[in-house]
Phi, psi and omega in degrees: 000319180266352174230328186301320180301330180297302192291327182291309179306313193284333172308301191288342180261359180051029173192158179295119194258359191239022178065185190291310185292323179292329177295309179302321183295310181302309176301317181294312179307307174296326172290320178298314178284328177287314179299315174304316179295315184299316179297325179296313175300324168311316182287321176301321183285330176291322177299310181293318174314308183285321178298327193256314186271331180224086189298332177293318173287325180305312180291331173298328188284128188240176181307312186298329179288333176293314176301319178297317184290325187288315181300316175301316190293308186287335171290316176300318177290312168317312179306303187285341176280335176266350175313304181308331181280347174273008173102351176293327180210206183195171174238146191213158178295147173297160177302329185277348166090002184238009175203167180236155177209185166311142175281085184289338193279350176296332189293336179281335189266335177194166185290333176293321182288324176298316183305312184292318181296314181296325179287330174295307180306314184287310192275329189253004177214307189280314179301303179304317189296308187303323177294318177299313178299317181299309180316301189286322177295325177291332185284320176306307180302317179299316188293314180305317185282345187250353179308313179297324185297310183302322186300340182267356183271162178295170187306311187300318178290323172299326177294302183308321184292322174300320181287322181298322184281328179297307176303326178288327175289315177308311173303316180293313177296319179294317180299328178290316178295319177295322182288319174299328172292323189261336186297320177298320175302320175301314178298315177297327176289321179290320181298318179296322188290308195246001178273202183280143176307137185054028185281343181265112187296140180305312183302316187293328188289343187282321185295317181295324184298310186287329175301310177299324184283338182284351186303323183303335189265355178284331185300310182298329174299312193290316181301322180291320191296307183300318183296317184296317180299315184289322176300317181306305180308316187288317176300313183300322177299308179308316180293324180293322184285322182297319181292323178295322183292319171308312176304312177295319174304327181286329178291330183283332188276004183278164183298149182284332183266023181267129179291328175300320181295323183292327176295313180290326170294318174306316180292326174294000000 
């Protein structure tokens, strides 16, 4: 809503249509929501890690902690998106001229520009990504080691474990989709910042940008696929239960003095 109309109109016009102020707004909005999304997924991965690998901490986390976490996440995104306005960096048009982004080319102009770009890369990409990877690797190792243990618990604990794993799968897929969409753009941006000037062909720079912008459409697809898969598994279990009930009803309706009835009941 706050960004796409600007770029769509500019795409059809074959040039940026909204001036310098519009360019800075578009760059700020794109970076603000992109950074906020990644930090949110980092917090979700930590929540999954604590819920599954450290149960005492997982049960300690309550609803009001989630609201505090959301406030911190978007304050963090606001800080890093606004830093360029303080003179540490800037927003500039993309090489193809129909959208705007962080001015990665400052790294070629000064040491301060290099420090700005490296700070953005570390605090808004590398560090959150490392936390996400660490969390899910630990979760996978924990699940592998505890699968047999959960099988001995009662049904209520097993159902809770299944729900936790479903939520973890959803979170993992969302994180993977986001990172797959944004990492090519990050690679091209670093290449533009620290490589030779004009070393990235303009035609080539369009593809990672469009792939990064497509990250917003993956979440509904992931939720739908997971929900459909869960519903299919649940309906399969219901069918098995209903067929078992039919089998039991059939054995009860057999003649009492029949030997076959006794054998069938024993099998049931």
